[in-house]
VEXDREN-2710 file (C-alpha; in Angstrom, 1 decimal):
% VEXDREN-2710
k/r/px/py/pz
1/UNK/11.7/-76.4/-18.1
2/UNK/10.5/-74.2/-20.9
3/UNK/12.0/-70.7/-21.3
4/UNK/8.5/-69.3/-21.4
5/UNK/8.0/-70.4/-17.8
6/UNK/11.1/-68.7/-16.7
7/UNK/10.2/-65.5/-18.5
8/UNK/6.8/-65.6/-16.8
9/UNK/8.5/-65.9/-13.4
10/UNK/11.1/-63.3/-13.8
11/UNK/9.5/-60.6/-15.9
12/UNK/7.1/-59.5/-13.2
13/UNK/6.3/-55.8/-13.6
14/UNK/9.8/-55.0/-14.7
15/UNK/10.8/-52.3/-17.2
16/UNK/10.8/-54.7/-20.1
17/UNK/9.0/-52.4/-22.5
18/UNK/11.1/-49.8/-24.3
19/UNK/10.9/-46.3/-23.0
20/UNK/11.3/-43.2/-25.1
21/UNK/14.3/-42.2/-22.9
22/UNK/16.0/-45.4/-23.9
23/UNK/15.8/-44.9/-27.7
24/UNK/19.3/-44.5/-29.2
25/UNK/20.4/-43.8/-32.7
26/UNK/20.7/-47.0/-34.7
27/UNK/18.2/-49.0/-32.6
28/UNK/15.7/-51.1/-34.6
29/UNK/12.1/-51.0/-33.3
30/UNK/8.6/-52.2/-34.3
31/UNK/5.8/-49.6/-34.0
32/UNK/2.3/-48.8/-35.0
33/UNK/1.3/-45.4/-36.4
34/UNK/-1.7/-44.2/-34.3
35/UNK/-2.2/-40.6/-35.6
36/UNK/-0.6/-38.5/-38.3
37/UNK/0.2/-34.8/-37.9
38/UNK/1.5/-32.1/-40.3
39/UNK/5.1/-32.0/-41.2
40/UNK/5.4/-35.8/-41.1
41/UNK/5.0/-35.9/-37.3
42/UNK/3.2/-38.9/-35.9
43/UNK/2.1/-40.6/-32.7
44/UNK/3.7/-44.0/-32.6
45/UNK/3.1/-46.8/-30.2
46/UNK/6.1/-49.1/-29.4
47/UNK/5.1/-51.8/-27.0
48/UNK/3.0/-50.1/-24.3
49/UNK/4.7/-46.8/-24.8
50/UNK/3.4/-43.9/-26.9
51/UNK/5.6/-41.2/-28.3
52/UNK/5.6/-38.3/-30.8
53/UNK/8.2/-38.9/-33.5
54/UNK/9.4/-37.2/-36.6
55/UNK/9.1/-39.5/-39.7
56/UNK/11.5/-39.2/-42.7
57/UNK/8.8/-40.4/-45.2
58/UNK/5.0/-40.2/-45.3
59/UNK/3.3/-43.3/-43.8
60/UNK/-0.2/-44.6/-43.3
61/UNK/-2.1/-44.6/-40.0
62/UNK/-3.0/-47.9/-38.2
63/UNK/-0.2/-49.7/-39.9
64/UNK/2.9/-51.3/-38.4
65/UNK/6.4/-50.5/-39.6
66/UNK/10.0/-51.3/-38.7
67/UNK/12.0/-48.2/-37.8
68/UNK/15.6/-47.3/-37.2
69/UNK/16.2/-44.5/-34.7
70/UNK/18.1/-41.6/-36.3
71/UNK/20.3/-39.0/-34.6
72/UNK/18.4/-35.7/-33.8
73/UNK/17.4/-33.3/-31.1
74/UNK/13.9/-33.0/-29.6
75/UNK/11.5/-35.5/-31.0
76/UNK/12.6/-39.0/-31.8
77/UNK/13.5/-39.3/-35.5
78/UNK/12.5/-42.5/-37.2
79/UNK/13.6/-44.0/-40.5
80/UNK/11.4/-46.7/-42.1
81/UNK/13.4/-49.9/-42.9
82/UNK/10.5/-52.3/-43.4
83/UNK/6.8/-53.0/-42.9
84/UNK/4.9/-55.7/-41.0
85/UNK/4.3/-57.0/-37.5
86/UNK/7.0/-58.1/-35.1
87/UNK/6.8/-61.7/-36.1
88/UNK/6.6/-61.0/-39.9
89/UNK/9.8/-59.1/-40.6
90/UNK/10.6/-60.0/-44.2
91/UNK/14.1/-61.2/-45.3
92/UNK/14.2/-58.4/-47.8
93/UNK/13.9/-55.8/-45.0
94/UNK/16.6/-57.5/-42.9
95/UNK/18.9/-57.6/-46.0
96/UNK/18.3/-53.9/-46.4
97/UNK/19.4/-53.3/-42.8
98/UNK/22.5/-55.3/-43.3
99/UNK/23.2/-53.4/-46.5
100/UNK/23.2/-50.1/-44.6
101/UNK/25.6/-51.7/-42.2
102/UNK/27.9/-52.9/-45.1
103/UNK/27.3/-56.5/-44.1
104/UNK/26.5/-59.5/-46.3
105/UNK/23.0/-61.0/-45.9
106/UNK/24.3/-64.4/-44.8
107/UNK/22.2/-66.9/-42.8
108/UNK/24.2/-66.0/-39.6
109/UNK/23.9/-62.3/-40.1
110/UNK/20.2/-62.5/-40.9
111/UNK/19.7/-64.5/-37.7
112/UNK/21.7/-61.9/-35.7
113/UNK/19.5/-59.1/-37.0
114/UNK/16.4/-61.1/-36.0
115/UNK/17.9/-61.5/-32.6
116/UNK/18.4/-57.8/-32.1
117/UNK/15.0/-57.0/-33.4
118/UNK/13.2/-59.6/-31.3
119/UNK/15.0/-58.4/-28.1
120/UNK/14.6/-54.7/-29.0
121/UNK/18.3/-54.1/-28.4
122/UNK/20.1/-50.9/-29.5
123/UNK/22.3/-51.6/-32.5
124/UNK/24.7/-49.8/-34.7
125/UNK/27.2/-50.8/-37.4
126/UNK/30.1/-51.3/-35.0
127/UNK/28.1/-53.3/-32.5
128/UNK/26.5/-55.5/-35.1
129/UNK/29.9/-56.4/-36.6
130/UNK/31.4/-57.0/-33.1
131/UNK/28.5/-59.3/-32.2
132/UNK/28.9/-61.2/-35.5
133/UNK/32.6/-61.7/-34.8
134/UNK/31.9/-62.9/-31.2
135/UNK/29.2/-65.4/-32.3
136/UNK/31.4/-66.8/-35.1
137/UNK/33.8/-68.2/-32.5
138/UNK/31.1/-69.4/-30.1
139/UNK/30.2/-73.1/-30.1
140/UNK/26.8/-72.3/-28.6
141/UNK/25.1/-69.5/-30.6
142/UNK/22.2/-69.2/-28.1
143/UNK/24.5/-68.8/-25.2
144/UNK/26.4/-66.2/-27.2
145/UNK/23.2/-64.3/-27.8
146/UNK/22.4/-64.5/-24.1
147/UNK/25.8/-62.9/-23.3
148/UNK/25.3/-60.1/-25.8
149/UNK/21.8/-59.4/-24.3
150/UNK/23.3/-59.2/-20.8
151/UNK/26.0/-56.8/-21.9
152/UNK/23.5/-54.4/-23.5
153/UNK/20.7/-54.7/-21.0
154/UNK/22.8/-54.6/-17.9
155/UNK/25.2/-51.9/-19.1
156/UNK/28.4/-53.9/-19.0
157/UNK/31.4/-52.8/-21.1
158/UNK/31.1/-53.9/-24.7
159/UNK/34.4/-55.7/-24.8
160/UNK/35.8/-59.1/-25.7
161/UNK/36.5/-59.7/-22.0
162/UNK/32.9/-59.0/-21.0
163/UNK/31.6/-61.3/-23.7
164/UNK/34.0/-64.2/-22.8
165/UNK/33.0/-63.9/-19.1
166/UNK/29.3/-63.8/-19.6
167/UNK/29.3/-66.3/-22.4
168/UNK/31.1/-68.8/-20.2
169/UNK/28.8/-68.0/-17.3
170/UNK/25.5/-68.5/-19.1
171/UNK/26.3/-71.9/-20.7
172/UNK/27.4/-75.3/-19.8
173/UNK/29.7/-76.7/-18.4
174/UNK/29.0/-75.4/-15.0
175/UNK/31.5/-73.9/-12.5
176/UNK/31.8/-77.2/-10.7
177/UNK/32.5/-79.1/-13.9
178/UNK/35.1/-76.5/-14.9
179/UNK/36.8/-76.7/-11.5
180/UNK/36.8/-80.5/-11.7
181/UNK/38.4/-80.4/-15.2
182/UNK/41.0/-77.9/-14.0
183/UNK/41.9/-80.2/-11.1
184/UNK/42.3/-83.1/-13.4
185/UNK/44.7/-81.2/-15.8
186/UNK/46.8/-80.2/-12.8
187/UNK/47.5/-83.9/-12.2
188/UNK/49.8/-84.0/-15.2
189/UNK/53.6/-84.2/-15.0
190/UNK/53.9/-80.4/-15.3
191/UNK/53.9/-78.6/-11.9
192/UNK/54.4/-75.1/-10.6
193/UNK/54.1/-73.1/-7.4
194/UNK/50.7/-71.7/-8.3
195/UNK/49.6/-75.1/-9.6
196/UNK/50.4/-76.8/-6.3
197/UNK/48.6/-74.1/-4.3
198/UNK/45.6/-74.2/-6.7
199/UNK/45.3/-78.0/-6.5
200/UNK/45.2/-77.8/-2.7
201/UNK/42.6/-75.1/-2.7
202/UNK/40.4/-77.1/-5.2
203/UNK/40.6/-80.2/-3.0
204/UNK/39.2/-78.0/-0.2
205/UNK/36.5/-76.3/-2.3
206/UNK/35.1/-79.3/-4.2
207/UNK/33.1/-81.9/-2.3
208/UNK/34.3/-85.3/-3.7
209/UNK/32.4/-88.5/-3.4
210/UNK/35.8/-90.2/-2.9
211/UNK/36.8/-87.9/-0.1
212/UNK/33.3/-88.0/1.5
213/UNK/33.2/-91.8/1.3
214/UNK/36.7/-92.1/2.8
215/UNK/35.8/-89.9/5.8
216/UNK/32.5/-91.9/6.2
217/UNK/34.4/-95.2/6.1
218/UNK/36.8/-94.3/8.9
219/UNK/33.9/-92.7/10.9
220/UNK/32.0/-96.0/10.6
221/UNK/35.1/-97.9/11.8
222/UNK/35.4/-95.6/14.8
223/UNK/31.7/-96.1/15.5
224/UNK/32.2/-99.8/15.6
225/UNK/35.0/-99.4/18.1
226/UNK/32.9/-97.1/20.3
227/UNK/29.6/-99.0/20.3
228/UNK/30.6/-102.7/20.3
229/UNK/32.3/-104.8/22.8
230/UNK/34.9/-107.5/23.1
231/UNK/36.7/-108.7/20.0
232/UNK/34.8/-106.5/17.5
233/UNK/35.7/-103.3/19.4
234/UNK/39.3/-104.3/19.7
235/UNK/39.6/-105.3/16.0
236/UNK/38.1/-102.0/14.9
237/UNK/40.7/-100.2/17.0
238/UNK/43.5/-102.2/15.5
239/UNK/42.2/-101.3/12.0
240/UNK/42.1/-97.6/12.9
241/UNK/45.8/-97.9/14.0
242/UNK/46.7/-99.9/10.9
243/UNK/45.3/-97.3/8.5
244/UNK/46.8/-94.3/10.4
245/UNK/43.7/-92.8/12.0
246/UNK/45.4/-93.0/15.4
247/UNK/48.9/-93.1/16.7
248/UNK/50.7/-96.3/16.1
249/UNK/50.8/-98.7/19.1
250/UNK/48.4/-96.6/21.1
251/UNK/46.5/-98.7/23.6
252/UNK/42.8/-98.1/24.1
253/UNK/43.5/-96.7/27.5
254/UNK/46.1/-94.2/26.2
255/UNK/43.8/-93.2/23.4
256/UNK/40.8/-92.5/25.7
257/UNK/43.0/-90.4/28.0
258/UNK/44.2/-88.4/25.0
259/UNK/40.6/-87.9/23.8
260/UNK/39.6/-86.8/27.3
261/UNK/42.4/-84.2/27.5
262/UNK/41.6/-82.9/24.0
263/UNK/37.9/-82.6/24.9
264/UNK/38.6/-80.7/28.1
265/UNK/41.0/-78.3/26.4
266/UNK/38.9/-77.7/23.3
267/UNK/37.5/-74.4/24.5
268/UNK/40.9/-73.0/25.2
269/UNK/42.8/-73.9/22.0
270/UNK/40.3/-72.4/19.6
271/UNK/38.6/-75.6/18.4
272/UNK/34.8/-75.3/17.8
273/UNK/33.3/-78.6/18.8
274/UNK/30.1/-79.9/17.3
275/UNK/27.0/-79.5/19.5
276/UNK/26.8/-83.1/20.7
277/UNK/30.5/-83.3/21.6
278/UNK/30.2/-79.9/23.4
279/UNK/27.4/-81.6/25.4
280/UNK/29.8/-84.3/26.4
281/UNK/32.4/-81.7/27.5
282/UNK/29.8/-80.0/29.7
283/UNK/29.0/-83.3/31.4
284/UNK/32.7/-83.9/32.1
285/UNK/33.2/-80.4/33.4
286/UNK/30.2/-80.6/35.7
287/UNK/31.3/-84.0/37.2
288/UNK/34.9/-82.7/37.5
289/UNK/33.5/-79.7/39.5
290/UNK/31.6/-82.1/41.8
291/UNK/28.1/-81.3/40.4
292/UNK/27.0/-84.9/39.5
293/UNK/23.3/-84.3/40.1
294/UNK/23.1/-81.6/37.3
295/UNK/25.1/-83.9/35.0
296/UNK/22.7/-86.8/35.7
297/UNK/19.7/-84.6/34.9
298/UNK/21.4/-83.3/31.7
299/UNK/22.0/-86.9/30.5
300/UNK/18.4/-87.9/31.2
301/UNK/17.1/-84.8/29.4
302/UNK/19.4/-85.2/26.4
303/UNK/18.5/-88.9/25.9
304/UNK/14.8/-89.2/27.0
305/UNK/14.1/-91.9/24.4
306/UNK/16.9/-94.2/25.6
307/UNK/16.8/-96.5/28.6
308/UNK/20.0/-95.1/29.9
309/UNK/21.2/-95.6/33.5
310/UNK/22.2/-91.9/34.0
311/UNK/23.0/-92.5/37.7
312/UNK/25.3/-95.4/36.9
313/UNK/27.1/-93.5/34.1
314/UNK/27.6/-90.4/36.2
315/UNK/29.0/-92.4/39.1
316/UNK/31.4/-94.2/36.8
317/UNK/32.5/-90.9/35.2
318/UNK/33.4/-89.6/38.7
319/UNK/36.2/-92.2/38.6
320/UNK/38.0/-90.0/36.1
321/UNK/38.5/-87.4/38.9
322/UNK/37.9/-89.1/42.2
323/UNK/39.4/-92.6/42.7
324/UNK/41.5/-94.5/45.1
325/UNK/45.2/-94.1/44.4
326/UNK/46.7/-97.2/42.8
327/UNK/43.3/-98.8/41.9
328/UNK/43.6/-99.6/38.3
329/UNK/40.1/-101.0/38.1
330/UNK/38.6/-97.6/39.0
331/UNK/40.7/-95.8/36.4
332/UNK/39.5/-98.3/33.8
333/UNK/35.9/-98.0/34.9
334/UNK/36.1/-94.2/34.4
335/UNK/37.6/-94.4/31.0
336/UNK/35.0/-96.9/29.8
337/UNK/32.3/-94.6/31.1
338/UNK/33.9/-91.8/29.1
339/UNK/33.9/-94.1/26.0
340/UNK/30.2/-94.9/26.5
341/UNK/29.4/-91.1/26.7
342/UNK/31.3/-90.4/23.5
343/UNK/29.6/-93.3/21.7
344/UNK/26.2/-91.8/22.7
345/UNK/26.9/-88.4/21.3
346/UNK/28.6/-89.5/18.1
347/UNK/28.3/-92.5/15.8
348/UNK/31.8/-91.7/14.4
349/UNK/31.1/-88.3/12.9
350/UNK/33.4/-85.5/14.0
351/UNK/35.6/-87.8/16.0
352/UNK/38.6/-86.5/14.2
353/UNK/38.3/-83.6/16.7
354/UNK/39.2/-86.0/19.5
355/UNK/41.2/-88.8/17.8
356/UNK/43.5/-86.9/15.4
357/UNK/44.0/-84.1/12.9
358/UNK/41.5/-83.7/10.1
359/UNK/44.0/-84.4/7.3
360/UNK/45.3/-87.5/9.1
361/UNK/41.7/-88.7/9.5
362/UNK/40.9/-88.1/5.9
363/UNK/44.1/-89.8/4.7
364/UNK/43.3/-92.8/6.9
365/UNK/40.0/-93.1/5.1
366/UNK/41.7/-93.0/1.7
367/UNK/44.1/-95.7/2.9
368/UNK/41.2/-97.8/4.1
369/UNK/39.3/-97.5/0.7
370/UNK/42.4/-98.3/-1.2
371/UNK/43.0/-101.4/0.8
372/UNK/39.4/-102.5/0.3
373/UNK/39.5/-101.7/-3.4
374/UNK/42.7/-103.5/-4.1
375/UNK/41.6/-106.6/-2.2
376/UNK/44.3/-106.1/0.4
377/UNK/41.9/-107.1/3.0
378/UNK/42.9/-110.7/2.2
379/UNK/45.9/-110.2/4.5
380/UNK/43.5/-109.5/7.4
381/UNK/41.9/-112.0/9.7
382/UNK/38.3/-113.0/9.2
383/UNK/37.0/-110.5/11.8
384/UNK/39.2/-107.6/10.6
385/UNK/38.1/-108.2/6.9
386/UNK/34.5/-108.4/8.0
387/UNK/34.6/-105.1/9.9
388/UNK/36.5/-103.4/7.0
389/UNK/33.9/-104.5/4.5
390/UNK/31.1/-103.4/6.8
391/UNK/32.6/-99.9/7.2
392/UNK/33.1/-99.4/3.5
393/UNK/29.7/-100.7/2.5
394/UNK/27.9/-98.3/4.9
395/UNK/30.1/-95.4/3.6
396/UNK/29.0/-96.1/0.0
397/UNK/25.3/-95.8/0.9
398/UNK/23.8/-92.5/-0.2
399/UNK/23.2/-90.1/2.7
400/UNK/19.6/-89.3/3.5
401/UNK/18.2/-86.0/2.3
402/UNK/18.0/-84.7/5.8
403/UNK/21.6/-85.7/6.6
404/UNK/22.8/-84.1/3.3
405/UNK/21.0/-80.9/3.9
406/UNK/22.3/-80.4/7.5
407/UNK/25.9/-81.4/7.0
408/UNK/26.9/-80.7/3.4
409/UNK/25.3/-77.3/2.6
410/UNK/25.5/-75.3/5.7
411/UNK/25.8/-71.5/5.9
412/UNK/29.4/-71.9/6.9
413/UNK/30.1/-74.1/3.9
414/UNK/28.5/-71.5/1.6
415/UNK/30.5/-68.6/3.1
416/UNK/33.7/-70.5/2.9
417/UNK/33.1/-71.3/-0.8
418/UNK/32.2/-67.7/-1.7
419/UNK/35.3/-66.5/0.1
420/UNK/37.6/-68.9/-1.7
421/UNK/36.3/-67.9/-5.1
422/UNK/37.8/-64.5/-5.0
423/UNK/34.8/-62.4/-6.0
424/UNK/36.4/-59.4/-4.3
425/UNK/39.9/-59.9/-5.8
426/UNK/40.0/-56.6/-7.8
427/UNK/38.8/-54.6/-4.8
428/UNK/41.4/-56.1/-2.5
429/UNK/44.1/-55.5/-5.2
430/UNK/43.1/-51.8/-5.5
431/UNK/43.3/-51.4/-1.8
432/UNK/46.8/-52.9/-1.7
433/UNK/47.9/-50.6/-4.5
434/UNK/46.3/-47.6/-2.9
435/UNK/47.9/-48.5/0.4
436/UNK/51.4/-48.1/-1.0
437/UNK/53.2/-49.9/1.8
438/UNK/54.5/-53.3/1.1
439/UNK/53.5/-55.9/3.6
440/UNK/50.8/-53.7/5.3
441/UNK/48.0/-55.2/3.2
442/UNK/47.9/-58.3/1.1
443/UNK/45.6/-59.9/-1.4
444/UNK/44.2/-63.1/0.0
445/UNK/45.0/-66.3/-1.8
446/UNK/41.8/-67.2/-3.6
447/UNK/40.8/-69.2/-6.7
448/UNK/40.9/-66.2/-9.0
449/UNK/44.3/-64.9/-7.7
450/UNK/45.8/-68.4/-8.1
451/UNK/44.4/-68.9/-11.6
452/UNK/45.9/-65.6/-12.7
453/UNK/49.2/-66.6/-11.2
454/UNK/49.0/-70.0/-12.9
455/UNK/48.3/-68.4/-16.3
456/UNK/51.4/-66.2/-15.9
457/UNK/53.6/-69.3/-15.5
458/UNK/53.1/-70.4/-19.1
459/UNK/51.3/-73.7/-18.4
460/UNK/50.7/-76.4/-21.0
461/UNK/47.8/-75.8/-23.5
462/UNK/45.4/-78.1/-21.7
463/UNK/46.0/-76.5/-18.3
464/UNK/45.8/-73.0/-19.8
465/UNK/42.5/-73.7/-21.5
466/UNK/40.9/-75.1/-18.3
467/UNK/42.3/-72.2/-16.3
468/UNK/41.0/-69.6/-18.7
469/UNK/37.5/-71.1/-18.6
470/UNK/37.4/-71.0/-14.8
471/UNK/38.7/-67.4/-14.9
472/UNK/35.9/-66.4/-17.4
473/UNK/33.3/-68.1/-15.2
474/UNK/34.4/-66.3/-12.0
475/UNK/34.6/-62.9/-13.9
476/UNK/31.1/-63.5/-15.2
477/UNK/29.8/-64.0/-11.7
478/UNK/31.6/-60.8/-10.6
479/UNK/29.9/-58.8/-13.4
480/UNK/26.5/-60.2/-12.5
481/UNK/27.0/-59.5/-8.8
482/UNK/27.6/-55.8/-9.0
483/UNK/25.7/-53.2/-7.0
484/UNK/23.0/-51.3/-8.8
485/UNK/22.1/-48.2/-6.8
486/UNK/20.9/-49.3/-3.4
487/UNK/20.4/-52.9/-4.5
488/UNK/23.1/-55.6/-4.2
489/UNK/22.9/-58.7/-6.3
490/UNK/24.9/-61.9/-5.9
491/UNK/25.0/-64.7/-8.5
492/UNK/27.0/-67.9/-7.9
493/UNK/27.1/-71.7/-8.2
494/UNK/27.8/-73.7/-5.1
495/UNK/28.7/-77.4/-5.2
496/UNK/27.3/-80.0/-2.7
497/UNK/27.0/-83.7/-2.3
498/UNK/23.7/-85.4/-2.7
499/UNK/23.1/-89.2/-2.9
500/UNK/26.9/-89.8/-3.2
501/UNK/27.2/-87.5/-6.3
502/UNK/28.4/-84.0/-6.7
503/UNK/25.6/-81.5/-7.5
504/UNK/25.5/-77.8/-7.6
505/UNK/23.1/-75.0/-6.6
506/UNK/22.8/-71.9/-8.7
507/UNK/21.8/-69.0/-6.4
508/UNK/20.8/-65.4/-7.2
509/UNK/20.4/-63.2/-4.1
510/UNK/19.0/-59.6/-4.4
511/UNK/18.3/-57.1/-1.8
512/UNK/19.6/-54.1/0.1
513/UNK/22.5/-53.9/2.4
514/UNK/22.3/-52.7/6.0
515/UNK/23.9/-49.5/7.2
516/UNK/27.1/-51.4/8.2
517/UNK/27.3/-52.9/4.7
518/UNK/26.1/-56.4/5.5
519/UNK/23.3/-58.4/3.8
520/UNK/19.8/-57.5/5.0
521/UNK/18.3/-60.9/5.7
522/UNK/15.0/-59.3/6.7
523/UNK/14.1/-58.0/3.2
524/UNK/15.4/-59.9/0.2
525/UNK/14.7/-62.3/-2.6
526/UNK/16.6/-65.5/-3.4
527/UNK/16.3/-67.6/-6.5
528/UNK/17.6/-71.1/-6.4
529/UNK/18.1/-73.3/-9.4
530/UNK/18.9/-77.0/-9.3
531/UNK/19.1/-79.8/-11.9
532/UNK/18.4/-83.1/-10.2
533/UNK/18.6/-86.6/-11.5
534/UNK/14.9/-87.5/-11.0
535/UNK/13.2/-84.1/-10.8
536/UNK/15.2/-82.4/-13.5
537/UNK/15.0/-78.6/-13.4
538/UNK/13.8/-77.2/-10.1
539/UNK/13.5/-73.4/-9.5
540/UNK/12.7/-72.0/-6.0
541/UNK/11.7/-68.4/-5.7
542/UNK/12.1/-67.3/-2.0
543/UNK/10.9/-63.8/-1.0
544/UNK/11.4/-62.4/2.4
545/UNK/9.5/-59.4/3.8
546/UNK/10.3/-58.4/7.4
547/UNK/11.4/-62.0/8.0
548/UNK/8.1/-63.4/6.7
549/UNK/8.9/-65.8/3.9
550/UNK/6.9/-67.0/0.9
551/UNK/8.2/-69.8/-1.4
552/UNK/7.3/-70.7/-4.9
553/UNK/8.6/-73.9/-6.5
554/UNK/8.6/-74.5/-10.3
555/UNK/8.9/-78.0/-11.6
556/UNK/7.3/-80.1/-14.3
557/UNK/6.6/-83.1/-12.0
558/UNK/2.9/-82.8/-11.0
559/UNK/3.4/-85.0/-8.0
560/UNK/6.1/-82.9/-6.4
561/UNK/3.6/-81.0/-4.3
562/UNK/2.1/-84.1/-2.8
563/UNK/5.6/-85.5/-2.1
564/UNK/6.7/-82.3/-0.4
565/UNK/3.6/-81.6/1.7
566/UNK/4.7/-83.8/4.6
567/UNK/8.0/-81.9/4.8
568/UNK/6.3/-78.4/5.0
569/UNK/5.7/-78.5/8.8
570/UNK/9.4/-79.4/9.4
571/UNK/10.4/-76.5/7.1
572/UNK/8.1/-74.1/9.1
573/UNK/9.6/-75.4/12.4
574/UNK/13.2/-75.1/11.3
575/UNK/12.6/-71.5/10.0
576/UNK/10.9/-70.6/13.2
577/UNK/14.1/-71.7/15.1
578/UNK/16.0/-68.9/13.3
579/UNK/13.2/-66.4/13.7
580/UNK/11.6/-66.6/10.2
581/UNK/7.9/-67.1/9.6
582/UNK/6.8/-69.2/6.6
583/UNK/3.6/-67.7/5.2
584/UNK/3.1/-69.9/2.1
585/UNK/4.6/-72.6/-0.2
586/UNK/3.2/-72.7/-3.7
587/UNK/4.0/-75.3/-6.4
588/UNK/3.8/-74.5/-10.1
589/UNK/3.9/-76.8/-13.1
590/UNK/4.9/-74.8/-16.3
591/UNK/2.2/-74.9/-19.0
592/UNK/2.9/-77.1/-22.0
593/UNK/1.6/-74.4/-24.4
594/UNK/4.1/-71.7/-23.4
595/UNK/6.5/-70.7/-26.1
596/UNK/10.2/-70.5/-25.8
597/UNK/13.2/-72.7/-26.0
598/UNK/12.7/-76.2/-24.6
599/UNK/15.9/-76.0/-22.7
600/UNK/16.4/-73.8/-19.7
601/UNK/18.7/-70.9/-19.9
602/UNK/20.6/-69.6/-16.9
603/UNK/20.6/-66.2/-18.7
604/UNK/16.9/-66.1/-17.8
605/UNK/18.0/-66.0/-14.1
606/UNK/20.9/-63.7/-14.7
607/UNK/19.2/-61.2/-17.0
608/UNK/16.9/-59.6/-14.4
609/UNK/17.2/-55.9/-13.9
610/UNK/18.5/-55.3/-10.4
611/UNK/15.5/-56.3/-8.4
612/UNK/11.8/-56.9/-9.2
613/UNK/8.7/-58.7/-8.0
614/UNK/9.0/-57.8/-4.3
615/UNK/8.9/-54.5/-2.4
616/UNK/11.9/-53.2/-0.7
617/UNK/11.8/-51.6/2.7
618/UNK/12.5/-47.9/2.3
END
C-alpha cells in the first residue's frame, strides 16, 4: 500500500500544520511573504498559518523563502537561509545550513537536511549531529528517519535508547519474527536460569504450526475413538495410550469413568470448561438429580438438525446412577451413552480437559507427529498405521477462516499475550521499590523482565543480539502506548495462526479510560494492520461511538468488497450478540496516482498525535 494512502487515512483534521506557538529557535520553515511593514516586519504564511514576524534582512512580497527561526522575545524572528518553494530547495542553500551547523555537505547530510525541512521538524546543531550519528549506524535509513520523526513529534526523550526502541519498532523484522529468532538462539548449548524461563514463556506466547498440528493430530485421534465403533475405535484408543495421551494400560471403561468424574468435578476444582463440554456436564447433572425430562428436552434443542434418539440416550445415561447391583451390562450401557454424549459435543477439541493434562496432551501430539515423520508407523499394524496417517493428514489441513478466528485470536488470547509482554514492567518495578518491604510486592515474570535478566547473565553474542532487539521492540511499544492527557493509546503486534502459518496483527487502540481506569469500549478507535499472503497489506479502521461501529477497510484488491459482502450479515449478527451495532462497512482501494513511498511504513500508524478522526464523549 502506498504511503500516500496511509497519510490520507491518518491525517484527518489533525494538527499537522505548524502553529506559531510551536516555532522554536533553529527550526527551518518555508514561508511566503504576504505583506511588508516598516522596520522589516512582515506578515508570513507558513502552511495554513499566518503570523507577524521580524525579518533580519529586507525581502520581497509575494515571494517564498526558507527561514531559520532565531532566538528572540515577542514576534518570531526569522533569518533567511534560501529562496524557493518547498520542493525546490537548492543544494547551495542546504549546504549553507550545514555550514552554519559546522557539518560537511555530504550526500547523507544533505539528505538529512531535506528530511527535516520536508517534515517541518525543529532542528538545531546538536540535534542534527545526533541524528546524523544515529542514521550512520542504521541499516534502514527510512526507518531511522521515521524514528527521529516520532521522537520529535511525540515529545519522546532525545536519547539513544529512544531512537533504538522506536527504530526497531518501526521496521522489519516484526515482533513475532524477533521472538522466533530469540527462541532459536536459546536452543544453543549455552543455558542459564533466565534463558530456561524465557524459552518456556516464548513457547506459551508464540503459536507454532508444529504445536498446533501436534494438538490437532491427537485431537483427531481422540475423535476417531469417540465417533467410530469396533476395531477402529479400539485401535485409536491403543494409539492414544501408545503416544502417552492417556494413562498406560487404561481400559476404555476405566478411562470413561475417569472422564465422567473429571467432568462432574470441573466446576469445583477451578477448571473452566468449553461451552459444549459444559452442556454435557449439565445433562449429566440433571439426570443424576432425577430430571430426565429436562435433559431430554435440552438434548433435542441442542441438536435439532440431528436425528438423535434423545429419549434412548437419556435412559441409557440413567444407568450411570440408577442400575441393578452387579449387572455389568447396565454399567457398560451407561458408560457407552456417556461416550456418545461426549462425541456429540466434541470432535476431539478440548478433550485434554477430560482425558489428561494439557502438557501431556501436547507432548502426545509431538510424539505422534515424530513417529509419523520418522516412518515409525511401519512397526504398527495396518489399521493402526491407517488411523495414524488419517489423524496426521487432517491435522495438516489449514483451518478454515471461521475456525481460526474463533479459536486462535480470542479476547482471552490477546489479553494473555499483552500481559506476558511486560508493558507495565517499569510501573510494577517502581511500586515494588516504593513499597520498601521485601516480599510484599513482586514484579511479575514477563518477557521484558526475563530478557533483562538474560542480558545480565552475559549470554553469547548471538543470544545477546537477539535479546536486545526484542527489548528494543517492547520498549518502543511502551513509548508509543503512553497516555496523552485523557487519551490512552496502545500499540502492539499480536501473533496468530492462519492457514497453518504464523501471522501477526498490528493493532493501535486509542480512546478514553473509564473512571475505574479500564478501557472504554463504548467510545474508541482501533486500527488493525495485517500483511496477508494473497491480499498483501490490509488496514482496518474501526471507530466506535456509543457502541455504534463503523468500519473502513483499505486494500489494493478491487474484488475484496465483493468477496466480503456475504460475510457482512454474519459480522453484524456476531457484533449484536455482544451489544454492538454495525452501522457501515466501506472498502477503499488506494489511488495509483498518490505520491509517497511504495512500501508501507508502520510509522504511518504509530505517528498519529494522540487521537484524531472521531469524536470523544466528554
